C-alpha positions as CSV (number, residue, x, y, z in Angstrom):
1,M,12.0,3.0,-19.6
2,N,14.9,1.6,-17.5
3,S,15.6,-2.1,-17.1
4,A,15.2,-3.8,-13.7
5,E,19.0,-4.0,-13.4
6,Q,19.3,-0.2,-14.0
7,N,16.5,0.5,-11.6
8,F,18.2,-1.5,-8.9
9,K,21.5,0.2,-9.5
10,E,19.8,3.6,-9.0
11,T,18.6,2.6,-5.5
12,G,22.3,2.6,-4.4
13,L,21.6,-0.6,-2.4
14,S,23.8,-3.6,-2.4
15,L,22.9,-7.3,-2.6
16,P,23.8,-9.7,0.2
17,P,25.1,-13.1,-0.7
18,A,22.3,-15.3,-1.9
19,P,21.2,-17.5,1.0
20,K,21.9,-21.2,1.0
21,P,19.1,-23.6,2.1
22,L,19.1,-24.5,5.8
23,G,16.9,-27.4,5.2
24,V,15.6,-29.8,2.5
25,Y,14.3,-27.4,-0.1
26,K,15.3,-25.4,-3.2
27,P,15.7,-21.6,-2.8
28,C,14.0,-21.2,-6.2
29,L,12.2,-23.3,-8.8
30,I,11.2,-22.5,-12.4
31,D,8.0,-24.0,-13.7
32,G,7.2,-22.9,-17.2
33,K,7.0,-19.1,-17.1
34,Y,7.0,-18.8,-13.3
35,L,9.7,-18.5,-10.7
36,Y,8.9,-19.6,-7.2
37,L,11.1,-18.3,-4.4
38,S,11.2,-20.2,-1.1
39,G,10.9,-18.2,2.1
40,H,13.9,-15.9,2.5
41,G,15.2,-14.3,5.7
42,T,17.1,-11.2,6.7
43,V,20.5,-11.9,5.2
44,Q,22.8,-8.9,5.5
45,D,25.8,-8.0,3.3
46,D,28.2,-9.9,5.6
47,G,26.0,-13.0,5.6
48,S,24.7,-12.6,9.1
49,L,21.0,-12.3,9.9
50,I,19.0,-9.5,11.5
51,I,17.6,-11.1,14.6
52,G,14.7,-10.0,16.8
53,R,11.0,-9.7,17.2
54,I,8.9,-6.7,16.1
55,G,7.1,-5.0,18.9
56,D,9.7,-6.3,21.3
57,T,13.4,-5.8,20.3
58,I,12.7,-4.3,16.9
59,D,10.5,-1.2,16.3
60,M,8.3,-0.7,13.2
61,E,10.8,1.3,11.2
62,N,13.6,-1.2,11.7
63,G,11.1,-4.0,11.0
64,K,10.3,-2.3,7.6
65,L,14.1,-2.1,6.9
66,A,14.4,-5.8,7.8
67,A,11.7,-6.6,5.2
68,R,13.6,-4.6,2.6
69,Q,16.7,-6.6,3.5
70,V,14.7,-9.8,2.9
71,G,13.7,-8.3,-0.5
72,L,17.4,-7.8,-1.2
73,A,18.2,-11.4,-0.4
74,M,15.5,-12.5,-2.8
75,L,17.0,-10.3,-5.5
76,A,20.4,-11.9,-4.8
77,T,18.8,-15.4,-5.3
78,I,17.2,-14.3,-8.6
79,K,20.6,-12.9,-9.9
80,E,22.5,-16.0,-8.8
81,N,20.1,-18.4,-10.4
82,L,18.8,-16.5,-13.4
83,G,21.8,-14.2,-14.1
84,S,19.8,-10.9,-14.2
85,L,16.8,-9.2,-12.6
86,D,15.7,-8.4,-16.2
87,R,14.6,-12.1,-16.5
88,I,11.6,-11.2,-14.3
89,K,8.6,-9.8,-16.1
90,R,6.5,-9.1,-13.0
91,V,5.8,-9.9,-9.4
92,I,2.7,-12.1,-9.1
93,K,2.3,-12.9,-5.3
94,V,4.2,-12.1,-2.1
95,L,3.6,-13.8,1.3
96,G,5.2,-11.8,4.1
97,M,5.5,-13.3,7.6
98,V,6.3,-11.1,10.5
99,N,7.8,-12.4,13.8
100,C,6.0,-10.1,16.2
101,T,4.3,-9.7,19.6
102,P,0.7,-10.9,19.9
103,D,-0.6,-7.2,20.1
104,F,1.3,-6.1,17.0
105,E,-1.2,-5.2,14.1
106,R,0.8,-3.4,11.4
107,H,2.1,-6.4,9.4
108,P,1.3,-4.8,6.0
109,Y,3.5,-1.8,7.0
110,I,6.4,-4.0,7.7
111,I,6.1,-6.0,4.5
112,N,6.0,-2.7,2.5
113,G,9.8,-2.7,3.0
114,A,10.1,-5.5,0.4
115,S,7.1,-4.4,-1.7
116,E,8.4,-0.9,-2.1
117,L,11.8,-2.3,-3.2
118,F,10.2,-4.5,-5.8
119,A,8.1,-1.6,-7.1
120,K,11.4,0.4,-7.6
121,V,13.1,-2.4,-9.4
122,W,10.2,-3.5,-11.7
123,G,8.1,-0.4,-11.7
124,E,4.7,0.0,-10.1
125,E,2.9,-1.8,-12.9
126,N,5.0,-5.0,-12.8
127,G,6.6,-4.7,-9.3
128,I,3.4,-4.8,-7.3
129,G,1.5,-8.0,-7.2
130,V,-1.1,-9.5,-4.8
131,R,0.1,-10.0,-1.3
132,S,-0.5,-11.3,2.2
133,A,1.1,-10.0,5.3
134,V,0.6,-12.1,8.5
135,G,2.0,-12.2,12.0
136,M,3.8,-15.3,13.4
137,G,4.6,-16.4,16.9
138,S,8.2,-17.2,15.8
139,L,10.3,-17.6,12.7
140,P,13.5,-19.6,12.1
141,D,16.6,-18.3,14.0
142,N,14.4,-15.6,15.5
143,I,14.5,-13.5,12.3
144,P,11.9,-10.7,12.3
145,V,10.7,-11.2,8.7
146,E,10.4,-14.1,6.2
147,I,9.0,-13.6,2.7
148,E,8.3,-16.0,-0.2
149,A,7.2,-14.9,-3.7
150,L,6.0,-15.9,-7.1
151,F,7.3,-14.1,-10.2
152,E,6.5,-14.3,-13.9
153,L,9.5,-14.7,-16.2
154,V,10.1,-12.8,-19.4
């Protein structure tokens, strides 16, 4: 069985810089055996954000890729603050928020971009937790996806 670090390496993906807070909050907080991650956005490798609204300027496939990019930003925060993805035992809860048009109804499909990434990193048993995927009228800086999550530590 591969480690989370090895599983991530095998994806061939790269981590963007861990995002810095744009308000008065902590990007992550450890409480006992749990790691809470604040809402993360679509930080790309160059530090810029993916911008747009799903159902308007962004289609579903690119929305799903945007959610995967949020997942990568979350992994970057974990590595920066804990040193290794191997410090995570499992995903407990994911809340995915989708900036979309009022008629858009495929929120879970979009958030699968991050959930599928987590399943690859920690395996299906530990990488898939409970989840909510909801639509929003807007998100900060007009990002298409924001995700927060709760993890159990090793």
